C-alpha atoms as one frame of an Amber mdcrd trajectory, in Angstrom:
protein
 -10.606  -4.017  11.232  -7.164  -5.604  11.296  -4.052  -3.434  11.554  -1.029
  -4.591   9.570   2.342  -2.864  10.031   3.661  -3.856   6.607   2.516  -2.140
   3.421   0.245  -4.357   1.333   1.001  -4.403  -2.388  -1.913  -5.301  -4.693
  -2.545  -5.371  -8.430  -5.111  -2.612  -8.848  -7.337   0.042  -7.339 -10.349
  -2.266  -6.968  -8.202  -4.623  -4.889  -7.199  -1.654  -2.742 -10.822  -0.610
  -2.287 -11.766  -4.186  -1.374  -9.007  -4.566   1.226  -9.697  -1.139   2.735
 -12.866  -2.657   4.188 -11.011  -5.228   6.293  -7.434  -4.071   6.925  -5.811
  -0.941   8.275  -2.540  -0.637   6.372  -0.882   1.280   3.598  -2.236  -0.396
   0.463  -0.338   0.301  -2.749  -1.827  -0.715  -6.102   0.749  -1.327  -8.844
  -1.751  -1.015 -11.713  -1.183  -4.487 -13.095   1.658  -4.918 -15.535   2.595
  -1.220 -15.153   4.820  -2.413 -12.300   7.278  -3.645 -14.937   7.868  -0.073
 -16.193   6.850   2.325 -13.404  10.075   3.335 -11.653   8.351   5.576  -9.105
   6.115   2.766  -7.877   9.150   0.466  -7.738  11.008   3.013  -5.591   7.995
   3.363  -3.306   7.831  -0.427  -2.878  11.571  -0.530  -2.053  11.222   2.279
   0.495   8.260   0.622   2.213   9.935  -2.810   2.119  13.072  -1.448   3.794
  11.072   0.257   6.548   8.646  -2.491   7.685   8.597  -5.126   4.981   5.749
  -5.699   2.539   2.885  -8.101   2.038   2.090  -9.109  -1.533  -1.479 -10.071
  -2.408  -2.256 -10.683  -6.079  -4.846 -12.689  -7.956  -4.352 -16.456  -8.283
  -4.161 -16.389 -12.076  -0.988 -16.492 -14.183  -0.928 -12.689 -14.546  -1.102
 -12.325 -10.755   1.870 -14.636 -10.320   3.938 -12.719 -12.900   3.167  -9.446
 -11.108   3.975 -11.046  -7.731   7.347 -12.236  -9.066   8.195  -8.714 -10.260
   7.253  -7.189  -6.905   9.427  -9.756  -5.085  12.287  -8.858  -7.417  11.854
  -5.145  -6.625  11.895  -5.845  -2.866  14.823  -8.314  -2.996  16.726  -8.407
   0.290  13.797  -7.094   2.325  11.078  -8.846   4.298   8.388 -10.034   1.892
   5.324 -11.963   3.003   3.231 -13.633   0.326  -0.500 -13.933   0.918  -2.331
 -16.246  -1.450  -6.036 -16.414  -2.137  -7.552 -19.777  -3.061  -8.526 -20.642
  -6.640 -12.238 -19.863  -6.610 -14.265 -19.990  -9.785 -16.462 -17.008 -10.462
 -16.755 -13.476 -11.776 -16.531 -10.115 -10.043 -19.773  -8.113  -9.940 -18.386
  -5.151 -11.859 -17.245  -7.331 -14.780 -19.409  -8.626 -17.597 -17.417 -11.829
 -18.021 -15.093 -13.898 -15.850 -11.325 -13.642 -16.283  -9.566 -15.817 -18.886
  -8.917 -18.468 -16.265 -12.390 -18.100 -14.718 -11.016 -17.333 -11.245 -12.099
 -14.660  -8.810  -9.528 -11.966  -8.184  -8.803 -10.286  -4.853 -11.710  -7.876
  -5.350 -14.177 -10.782  -5.619 -13.104 -12.707  -2.514 -15.263 -12.520   0.638
 -14.004 -10.974   3.902 -13.694 -14.249   5.801 -11.549 -15.861   3.086  -9.301
 -12.781   2.834  -8.765 -12.607   6.601  -7.996 -16.344   6.646  -5.463 -15.898
   3.814  -3.609 -13.254   5.854  -3.702 -15.491   8.936  -2.354 -18.495   7.038
   0.520 -16.387   5.696   1.514 -15.509   9.265   0.861 -11.810   8.902   0.917
 -10.510  12.435  -2.030  -8.261  12.922  -3.592  -6.435  15.781  -6.980  -4.923
  16.336  -6.972  -1.319  15.159 -10.021  -0.149  17.044  -7.642   1.784  19.273
  -6.305   4.955  17.648  -2.575   5.246  16.977  -0.850   7.277  19.656  -0.280
  10.764  18.284  -0.512  10.091  14.522   0.635  12.476  11.809  -2.442  14.344
  10.584  -3.510  16.450   7.627  -3.278  19.430   9.964   0.470  18.714  10.301
   0.799  18.664   6.520  -1.174  21.913   6.356   1.097  23.530   8.985   4.135
  22.791   6.828   2.417  24.041   3.673   2.456  20.737   1.798  -1.353  20.648
   1.442  -4.068  23.228   1.072  -1.997  26.299   0.348  -0.242  28.258  -2.323
   2.356  26.082  -4.089   1.536  23.202  -1.721   1.738  20.706  -4.595   5.272
  21.803  -5.413   6.275  21.769  -1.751   4.767  18.305  -1.290   6.663  16.976
  -4.323   9.915  18.450  -2.994   9.308  16.886   0.433   8.444  13.526  -1.136
  11.618  13.649  -3.211  13.704  14.518  -0.134  12.157  11.550   1.707  12.869
   9.208  -1.216   9.191   8.865  -2.108   7.594   9.173  -5.557   6.463  12.672
  -6.487   3.074  11.500  -7.779   1.657  10.511  -4.387  -1.655  12.047  -3.425
  -1.791  13.900  -0.114  -3.870  11.053   1.377  -1.446   8.320   0.326   1.482
  10.438   1.530  -0.202  10.719   4.931  -0.728   6.929   5.111   2.901   6.258
   4.195   4.268   8.845   6.624   2.301   7.242   9.473   3.918   3.895   8.658
   7.429   5.233   8.246   7.633   7.806  11.047   6.324   8.595  14.487   4.834
  12.078  14.691   7.909  13.298  16.560  10.291  11.908  13.898   8.180  13.418
  11.129   8.125  16.882  12.753  11.922  16.800  13.047  12.380  15.671   9.436
  10.001  18.322   8.098  11.432  21.110  10.243  14.942  20.202   9.031  13.608
  20.142   5.448  11.952  23.547   5.694  15.120  25.300   6.962
């Protein structure tokens, strides 16, 4: 598995599932053209772009390029790396028919081609077989009452708002994002200051 420090922005959840098999990174799906209206997702992209930069990976069709352009606009002034997949004819297994343009999307591309696309884009990656030194864990979130307890959903939303993150994040996505944005020590300080 390849570790990427930047957040990877993709079109949809199937792209996220596909990439989760080969990269270790925060992967944020924008749900297609919803990115044009969804302010929370836009704010999340800006926050992640400011912290470590972002990688954009969309389909090679015209819709993918429109979505890519919008994401670049959202992250203007920050580091943005574009990863492009080749134009490959075909159809994804889960679909009955190919796309309008007859091209495979991110979810239909094989591992080797995806890894090569990241390499060609100059995304610096490292092997993630070694665990991150002292990562933020679900137990930390539990200790601060933002998961698994009474009113934890409300507390998590308040914390997310205080950190400039969208309120609709799941606990798992919050954990991924926190591990990109903070060391465990920084996170513990931020949360202890928040809970005062």
